[in-house]
C-alpha positions as a printed Julia matrix, in Angstrom:
205×3 Matrix{Float64}:
  -79.29  -49.58   -2.45
  -82.29  -52.29   -2.5
  -84.39  -50.09   -4.77
  -81.37  -49.5    -7.47
  -80.64  -53.01   -7.06
  -85.08  -54.03   -7.42
  -84.61  -51.59  -10.73
  -81.72  -53.6   -12.39
  -83.18  -56.51  -12.19
  -86.43  -55.39  -13.39
  -84.41  -53.33  -16.52
  -82.76  -56.43  -16.62
  -85.8   -58.4   -16.79
  -87.76  -56.35  -19.23
  -85.17  -56.22  -22.05
  -84.82  -60.02  -22.02
  -88.33  -60.36  -22.17
  -88.27  -57.59  -25.49
  -85.32  -59.63  -26.94
  -87.69  -63.09  -26.77
  -90.86  -61.14  -27.95
  -88.58  -59.27  -30.52
  -87.19  -63.2   -31.7
  -90.65  -64.4   -31.53
  -92.05  -61.93  -33.62
  -89.32  -63.02  -36.46
  -90.25  -66.2   -36.14
  -93.99  -65.55  -36.28
  -93.8   -63.62  -39.15
  -94.19  -63.96  -43.0
  -91.24  -62.32  -44.55
  -92.4   -61.95  -48.07
  -95.47  -62.43  -49.74
  -95.58  -64.88  -52.96
  -97.36  -63.6   -56.56
  -99.6   -66.27  -57.33
  -99.45  -68.36  -60.7
 -102.88  -66.38  -61.8
 -100.51  -62.98  -61.35
  -98.38  -64.12  -64.64
 -101.28  -64.13  -66.77
 -100.48  -60.88  -68.36
  -97.16  -62.48  -70.04
  -98.22  -63.53  -73.12
  -94.81  -65.21  -73.97
  -95.18  -68.8   -72.52
  -91.32  -68.65  -72.39
  -91.67  -64.96  -70.35
  -93.88  -65.93  -68.14
  -92.79  -69.69  -67.15
  -89.63  -67.7   -66.45
  -91.08  -65.09  -64.12
  -92.91  -67.5   -62.29
  -89.53  -69.66  -61.51
  -88.2   -65.84  -60.99
  -90.74  -65.3   -57.97
  -90.31  -69.2   -56.31
  -86.72  -68.21  -56.3
  -87.56  -65.52  -53.26
  -87.49  -68.91  -51.55
  -85.14  -70.88  -52.93
  -82.41  -68.47  -52.21
  -83.77  -67.94  -48.98
  -81.53  -68.65  -45.71
  -84.07  -71.24  -45.02
  -83.43  -72.87  -48.07
  -79.93  -72.13  -48.95
  -78.5   -72.87  -44.91
  -79.17  -76.59  -45.84
  -78.24  -76.35  -49.56
  -74.33  -74.87  -48.56
  -71.61  -74.64  -51.61
  -69.31  -76.22  -49.05
  -69.54  -79.73  -46.26
  -70.46  -77.25  -43.5
  -74.07  -76.23  -43.4
  -74.82  -72.36  -42.46
  -77.05  -70.99  -39.55
  -79.47  -67.87  -38.78
  -80.81  -65.05  -41.28
  -77.29  -63.94  -41.75
  -76.11  -67.79  -43.09
  -73.05  -67.94  -40.66
  -71.3   -71.35  -40.46
  -72.83  -74.15  -38.66
  -71.69  -73.95  -34.99
  -70.21  -76.69  -33.63
  -68.37  -77.03  -36.79
  -70.01  -80.23  -38.32
  -69.47  -81.8   -41.32
  -71.87  -83.36  -44.09
  -70.31  -86.68  -44.03
  -70.77  -89.07  -46.16
  -74.87  -89.62  -46.17
  -75.54  -85.5   -45.61
  -76.59  -86.42  -41.95
  -73.25  -85.77  -40.37
  -70.04  -87.65  -39.81
  -69.93  -91.05  -38.06
  -68.95  -88.92  -34.47
  -71.3   -86.29  -35.07
  -74.6   -87.0   -36.51
  -77.32  -84.15  -37.05
  -80.28  -86.46  -35.03
  -77.83  -85.68  -31.95
  -79.02  -82.78  -31.84
  -81.66  -82.03  -34.49
  -84.4   -84.16  -33.22
  -87.9   -85.21  -34.85
  -89.19  -80.76  -33.83
  -87.5   -77.66  -33.02
  -86.4   -76.75  -29.49
  -87.41  -73.45  -29.16
  -85.65  -72.89  -25.29
  -82.25  -74.32  -27.32
  -83.08  -72.86  -30.1
  -82.67  -75.8   -32.0
  -84.59  -76.67  -35.31
  -85.64  -80.18  -35.51
  -87.04  -82.53  -38.1
  -87.01  -86.53  -38.04
  -85.05  -86.51  -41.41
  -82.86  -83.3   -40.8
  -79.52  -82.96  -43.0
  -77.89  -81.47  -45.68
  -78.82  -81.57  -49.32
  -76.38  -83.4   -51.96
  -73.35  -81.95  -53.11
  -74.61  -81.44  -56.31
  -77.81  -80.04  -55.25
  -75.77  -77.1   -53.96
  -77.35  -73.58  -54.22
  -75.37  -71.22  -52.18
  -73.76  -68.25  -54.44
  -75.78  -69.1   -57.73
  -78.34  -66.63  -58.78
  -81.98  -67.32  -59.62
  -81.46  -68.81  -63.26
  -78.33  -70.66  -61.89
  -80.9   -72.93  -59.69
  -83.3   -73.35  -62.1
  -80.82  -74.32  -64.67
  -79.43  -76.95  -62.15
  -83.27  -77.73  -60.48
  -84.36  -79.33  -63.97
  -80.86  -81.72  -64.32
  -82.07  -84.93  -62.55
  -77.91  -85.55  -62.08
  -78.1   -82.34  -60.03
  -81.62  -82.44  -58.01
  -81.97  -85.93  -56.61
  -82.77  -87.57  -59.58
  -85.94  -85.96  -60.74
  -88.4   -85.1   -63.59
  -89.75  -81.68  -63.54
  -93.28  -83.21  -62.46
  -91.45  -84.19  -59.03
  -90.3   -80.83  -57.88
  -94.57  -80.09  -57.45
  -95.01  -82.61  -55.14
  -91.34  -82.34  -53.28
  -91.51  -78.26  -52.91
  -95.03  -78.0   -52.22
  -95.39  -80.88  -49.84
  -92.19  -82.47  -48.41
  -92.33  -82.07  -44.71
  -88.5   -81.64  -44.52
  -88.96  -78.48  -46.84
  -92.13  -77.34  -45.16
  -89.7   -76.75  -42.04
  -88.74  -73.42  -43.96
  -91.85  -72.14  -43.39
  -92.04  -73.17  -39.57
  -88.34  -72.45  -38.35
  -88.96  -72.11  -34.84
  -87.86  -69.45  -32.36
  -85.39  -66.35  -33.92
  -85.39  -67.48  -38.01
  -87.72  -65.81  -40.27
  -89.72  -68.07  -42.37
  -89.27  -68.33  -46.22
  -91.44  -66.4   -48.06
  -95.25  -67.16  -48.58
  -96.8   -70.66  -47.47
  -95.37  -73.96  -48.95
  -98.98  -74.04  -50.42
  -98.01  -70.97  -52.73
  -94.76  -71.93  -53.52
  -96.13  -75.74  -54.21
  -98.42  -74.18  -56.62
  -95.7   -71.71  -58.31
  -93.6   -75.37  -59.23
  -96.46  -76.02  -60.73
  -97.26  -73.53  -62.72
  -93.73  -73.06  -63.81
  -93.85  -76.71  -65.04
  -97.17  -76.33  -66.79
  -95.48  -73.48  -68.46
  -92.85  -75.35  -69.89
  -90.02  -74.73  -66.77
  -88.5   -72.38  -68.75
  -85.5   -70.58  -66.66
  -84.94  -66.91  -66.58
  -82.07  -65.13  -68.62
  -78.71  -65.83  -67.3
């Protein structure tokens, strides 16, 4: 009987270890590579090349790491499957949660992997006008160019925002059990810069 109990315990430990390793691997593996701006040089038409570059960037913008914080409603999403946030928090007036349930209560300055809680000093939801959930890459492109819907930015400002902002950069270092955004932040920034320099054209709708 003791041997049987010992076997069950060992089997449970092994299963738990495998689950942890799988979650760790998912959090450390780049899900998809990003093409470099140079790889689009064969497209002679400048607008077509610009639109193709943005389409590549769209792999990042439509990834759960980005869409979860750019929801269509007032509740963020969680996980690669983009389930509604639990506990059921709300956006609040400033995007940092309600008065009684601020984002910073759980989301600290860095990821807390033992609890699978992501973190950053400025953790918050994107403004309502910057909602990307459910939109096509072409629709996001139109939106991201519009100062009224992109935080008042010029397209040139997006190079630094996407390429160097540390909260945006969290998407590539999301912590335990969450797949990172495709490529690297530096690669995404290079795509934005190339897109802007080729006229910031959008894909066809």
